[in-house]
C-alpha positions in Angstrom: 254.9 9.7 126.3 251.7 10.8 127.1 248.9 9.3 124.7 246.9 11.6 122.4 243.4 12.5 123.2 241.1 11.9 120.2 237.2 12.5 120.2 235.2 11.0 117.1 231.5 12.6 117.0 229.3 10.8 114.7 225.8 9.4 114.9 226.6 6.5 112.8 227.4 3.8 115.3 229.3 1.3 113.1 231.4 4.2 111.6 232.0 5.5 115.1 233.0 2.5 116.8 235.3 1.0 114.1 237.2 4.3 113.8 237.6 4.5 117.5 239.0 0.9 117.9 241.3 1.4 114.9 242.8 4.7 115.8 243.1 3.6 119.7 245.3 0.7 118.4 247.2 2.3 115.4 247.9 5.4 117.1 248.0 4.1 120.9 245.5 6.9 121.6 242.8 7.5 124.2 239.6 7.7 122.1 236.2 8.7 123.2 232.9 8.7 121.3 230.0 11.1 120.8 226.9 10.6 119.1 225.8 14.1 119.2 226.9 17.7 119.9 225.6 17.8 123.0 227.5 14.7 124.0 230.7 16.0 122.7 230.4 19.2 124.7 229.6 17.2 127.8 232.8 15.2 127.3 235.0 18.1 126.6 233.8 19.9 129.9 234.3 16.6 131.7 237.5 15.6 130.3 239.2 19.0 129.1 240.0 19.8 125.7 241.2 16.9 123.2 244.3 16.9 121.0 242.0 16.4 117.7 238.1 16.2 117.3 236.8 14.5 114.1 233.3 15.9 113.8 230.6 14.7 111.6 228.9 17.4 109.6 225.5 16.0 109.8 224.3 14.6 113.3 222.1 15.9 116.0 223.0 19.3 117.3 224.9 20.4 114.1 222.0 22.9 113.1 223.1 25.4 112.2 226.5 23.8 111.6 228.9 26.5 111.8 227.5 28.1 115.0 227.9 24.3 116.6 231.1 24.2 115.2 232.1 27.8 116.8 231.0 26.5 120.3 233.0 23.3 120.1 236.4 25.2 118.9 235.8 27.5 121.9 235.1 24.6 124.3 238.3 22.9 122.9 240.3 25.8 123.6 241.0 26.3 119.9 242.7 22.7 119.8 242.3 21.1 116.5 238.9 20.3 115.3 238.5 18.5 111.7 235.2 18.0 109.7 234.6 14.3 109.1 232.1 13.6 106.2 231.2 11.8 103.4 230.5 14.8 101.0 231.0 18.1 102.7 229.9 21.1 100.4 233.3 23.2 99.4 231.5 26.4 100.5 230.5 24.9 103.9 234.3 23.7 104.3 235.6 27.2 103.2 233.4 28.9 105.8 234.5 26.5 108.5 238.2 27.0 107.7 237.4 30.7 108.3 235.9 29.9 111.8 239.2 28.2 112.6 238.9 24.4 111.8 242.0 22.3 111.0 240.7 20.6 108.0 238.6 18.3 106.4 238.8 14.6 106.0 236.6 12.5 103.6 235.1 9.3 105.1 235.7 7.5 101.8 239.5 7.6 102.0 241.6 4.7 103.2 242.4 3.9 106.6 246.2 4.6 106.2 245.4 7.9 104.8 243.2 8.8 107.8 246.1 8.3 110.1 248.4 10.4 108.0 245.9 13.3 107.9 245.3 13.1 111.7 249.2 13.2 112.3 249.3 16.1 109.6 246.8 18.1 111.7 248.7 17.0 115.0 251.8 18.5 113.6 249.9 21.9 113.3 249.0 21.9 109.7 245.7 22.4 107.8 244.5 19.1 106.1 242.4 19.0 102.9 242.1 16.1 100.4 243.9 16.6 97.2 240.6 16.0 95.4 238.9 18.9 97.2 241.7 21.3 96.7 241.8 20.8 92.9 237.9 21.0 92.5 237.6 24.1 95.0 240.8 26.3 94.5 239.8 29.8 93.7 241.2 31.6 90.6 244.5 33.7 91.5 244.4 37.3 91.1 248.2 37.3 90.6 250.5 35.3 88.4 252.7 35.2 91.5 255.0 37.8 90.4 254.4 40.1 93.4 255.9 37.3 95.6 259.4 38.2 97.2 262.0 35.8 96.7 261.9 34.4 100.2 258.1 33.9 99.7 259.1 31.9 96.5 261.5 29.8 98.4 258.7 29.1 100.9 256.2 28.4 98.4 258.5 25.7 96.6 258.8 24.1 100.1 255.1 24.1 100.3 254.8 22.3 96.8 257.3 19.8 98.3 255.0 19.0 100.9 257.3 20.4 103.7 255.9 21.4 107.3 256.8 24.6 108.8 259.4 23.1 111.0 261.3 21.7 108.1 261.0 25.0 106.0 262.2 26.9 108.9 265.3 24.4 109.3 266.0 24.5 105.5 265.8 28.2 105.2 267.6 29.1 108.4 264.4 31.1 109.6 262.1 30.7 112.8 258.7 29.0 112.6 257.1 32.0 113.4 258.5 33.7 110.4 257.4 30.9 108.2 254.0 31.2 109.2 254.0 35.1 108.5 255.2 34.2 104.9 252.7 31.4 104.7 250.0 34.0 105.4 251.3 36.4 103.0 251.7 33.8 100.2 248.0 33.1 100.6 246.8 36.6 100.6 248.8 37.4 97.6 247.6 34.2 95.6 244.0 34.5 96.8 243.8 31.2 98.4 242.6 30.0 101.8 245.3 27.9 103.1 248.8 26.5 102.5 247.2 23.4 100.8 245.6 25.5 98.1 248.8 27.4 97.8 250.8 24.4 97.2 248.4 23.4 94.4 248.6 26.7 92.8 252.3 27.1 93.4 253.2 23.8 91.4 251.5 25.6 88.4 253.0 29.0 89.1 256.5 27.6 89.6 256.5 25.7 86.2 255.8 28.9 84.2 
């Protein structure tokens, strides 16, 4: 099986090197490092898109951050890019999600959680820390009663942590249909992504 290609862009040498070595061993991946946005862009142009990029929010070339992020997403051919920061403002993360990033990983979480988060994103999902979701979820404009029966079924699956492939298999529908329903659910619940929908759904389904 072909190794996953991972890029870590961080100007903190120790963090970058320790992470690169850990991921290379634990995930049996090809991991490259960049100290700045410029170095990362040069790596993408030289080696092609990466399966996932972990991008520090504050480092040389990240000003303005969202403009740099948009360039990197385009260079990486819209393959997953994840913000990797110790303390990212919720507003910045939400704006970055709107631009197309695949999530936000906190530097303070455990090594095992880091692996789980990366695998979650590689499976096509959006990753956000639970603490971030609880502190930044937007108030719903609905009590969920306008969700269709099928959307309620999918929302229950989301609250149980199932991925699109698992939901599709359990409900006998296609992954494309699942994605369409998830977008509709997020719109009706006034949330930005499936993780926030799951958090809110766990409350609504108990009512």
